[in-house]
C-alpha positions in Angstrom: 35.3 -147.4 -144.4 37.4 -146.3 -147.2 40.7 -147.8 -148.0 43.4 -145.1 -148.3 47.0 -145.5 -149.4 48.1 -144.5 -146.0 46.3 -147.1 -144.0 47.0 -150.7 -145.1 44.0 -152.3 -143.3 41.6 -149.6 -144.2 39.9 -147.3 -141.9 41.4 -144.4 -140.1 45.2 -144.0 -139.7 46.2 -144.7 -136.1 49.4 -142.8 -135.1 52.1 -145.1 -133.8 52.5 -144.8 -130.1 55.9 -143.5 -128.9 57.6 -145.7 -126.5 56.9 -144.6 -122.9 59.8 -142.9 -121.2 61.0 -144.4 -117.9 59.5 -143.1 -114.7 62.4 -140.9 -113.6 62.5 -139.1 -116.9 58.8 -138.3 -116.7 58.9 -137.0 -113.1 62.1 -135.1 -112.9 61.2 -132.8 -110.0 59.6 -135.6 -107.9 62.7 -137.7 -108.6 65.0 -135.0 -107.3 62.9 -134.4 -104.2 62.8 -138.2 -103.4 66.5 -138.4 -103.9 67.1 -135.5 -101.5 64.9 -137.1 -98.9 66.6 -140.5 -99.3 70.1 -138.8 -98.8 68.8 -137.0 -95.8 67.5 -140.2 -94.2 70.7 -142.0 -94.9 72.8 -139.2 -93.3 70.4 -139.0 -90.4 70.7 -142.7 -89.7 74.5 -142.6 -90.1 74.7 -139.6 -87.7 72.4 -141.3 -85.2 74.4 -144.5 -85.3 77.8 -142.7 -85.1 80.7 -144.6 -83.8 80.1 -147.5 -81.4 80.2 -146.5 -77.7 80.7 -148.7 -74.8 77.8 -149.1 -72.4 79.7 -147.8 -69.3 81.7 -144.6 -69.8 85.3 -144.7 -68.6 86.6 -142.3 -66.0 87.6 -139.0 -67.6 85.7 -139.7 -70.8 83.7 -137.2 -72.7 80.3 -136.2 -71.4 77.1 -138.0 -72.5 75.3 -136.7 -75.5 72.6 -135.1 -73.3 75.2 -133.1 -71.4 76.8 -132.1 -74.7 73.5 -130.9 -76.1 72.7 -129.0 -73.0 76.1 -127.3 -73.1 75.7 -126.5 -76.7 72.2 -125.0 -76.0 73.5 -122.9 -73.2 76.4 -121.6 -75.4 73.9 -120.7 -78.1 71.7 -118.9 -75.5 74.8 -117.0 -74.3 75.9 -116.1 -77.8 72.4 -114.8 -78.6 72.3 -112.8 -75.4 75.7 -111.3 -76.2 74.6 -110.4 -79.7 71.5 -108.8 -78.4 73.5 -106.8 -75.9 76.0 -105.6 -78.6 73.1 -104.6 -80.8 71.4 -102.7 -78.0 74.6 -101.0 -77.2 75.1 -99.6 -80.7 71.4 -98.5 -80.9 71.7 -96.3 -77.8 71.5 -92.6 -78.4 74.8 -90.6 -78.2 76.2 -90.6 -74.6 77.7 -87.2 -75.0 79.0 -84.7 -77.5 82.1 -85.3 -79.6 85.4 -85.8 -77.8 89.0 -84.9 -78.3 91.6 -87.6 -77.7 95.2 -86.4 -77.1 97.9 -89.0 -77.0 101.5 -88.8 -75.9 103.7 -91.6 -77.2 107.5 -91.8 -76.5 109.6 -90.6 -79.4 106.6 -88.9 -81.3 105.1 -85.4 -81.0 101.7 -85.4 -79.2 98.8 -86.1 -81.5 95.1 -85.4 -81.1 91.9 -86.4 -82.9 88.2 -85.8 -82.7 85.9 -88.7 -82.1 82.1 -89.1 -81.8 80.3 -89.4 -78.6 78.5 -92.7 -79.3 78.3 -95.9 -77.3 80.5 -98.7 -78.4 81.0 -102.4 -77.4 84.2 -103.2 -75.6 84.9 -106.8 -76.8 87.7 -107.2 -74.3 85.5 -106.4 -71.3 82.2 -107.5 -72.9 80.4 -104.4 -71.9 78.9 -101.3 -73.5 81.0 -98.2 -72.9 80.8 -94.5 -73.8 83.5 -93.3 -76.2 85.3 -91.7 -73.2 85.3 -95.0 -71.3 86.3 -97.1 -74.3 89.2 -94.7 -75.1 90.5 -94.8 -71.5 90.1 -98.6 -71.2 92.2 -99.0 -74.4 94.9 -96.5 -73.4 98.4 -97.9 -73.4 99.9 -98.2 -69.9 103.6 -98.5 -70.9 106.1 -96.0 -69.6 106.0 -92.6 -71.5 102.4 -93.0 -72.7 99.5 -90.7 -71.8 96.0 -90.6 -73.2 93.8 -87.6 -72.4 90.1 -87.2 -73.3 88.1 -84.0 -73.2 84.7 -82.9 -74.6 84.8 -80.7 -77.8 82.2 -78.4 -76.2 84.5 -77.8 -73.2 87.6 -77.2 -75.3 86.5 -74.5 -77.7 89.1 -73.3 -80.3 91.2 -76.5 -79.9 92.9 -77.6 -83.1 93.3 -81.4 -83.1 95.4 -81.2 -86.4 98.2 -79.1 -84.8 101.6 -80.8 -84.5 102.4 -81.3 -81.7 98.9 -81.2 -80.3 98.5 -78.7 -77.5 97.3 -80.0 -74.1 93.5 -80.0 -73.6 92.2 -77.2 -71.4 89.5 -79.4 -69.8 90.3 -83.1 -69.4 87.5 -85.4 -68.3 89.6 -88.6 -68.1 93.2 -89.6 -68.6 95.3 -92.8 -68.4 98.9 -93.7 -68.6 102.1 -93.2 -66.6 103.2 -90.0 -68.4 100.0 -88.1 -67.5 100.5 -85.3 -65.0 
């Protein structure tokens, strides 16, 4: 071996070892995952323990956890069934052609508008209705009001933009005290 100015004992120069970083610094992702799992376990245990309950429920107290879970599950099933019914309602093909809706409101000239003939969900009645049914079910029933519905195809030449709106020639449904 040859002595070099860089190696005091002769031989090859050994690089000085860097001090080893602590375990969490070397394994950042694993540390984060383990921390998350630890928090999850802590919260799960805290949730399971909850507040202390007496062994015998008092009269009129809240239902047992099993009853509460069953009620929650049945509510979830009902919500899912309702959401499926609403989606199915809107996916139905058009119930009819477009419709005209003519409304008489006290103190205003009669007004009309043209609407589509699709199905729509009535959130008040929780049922799927045609545009005619939905319009009639939402008609105001106070004195002086009248809502009339007619198909566009049955009322050719009708102008819904006229003020006041003329009466419909062919009415399929109407609601309100002021309807003839």
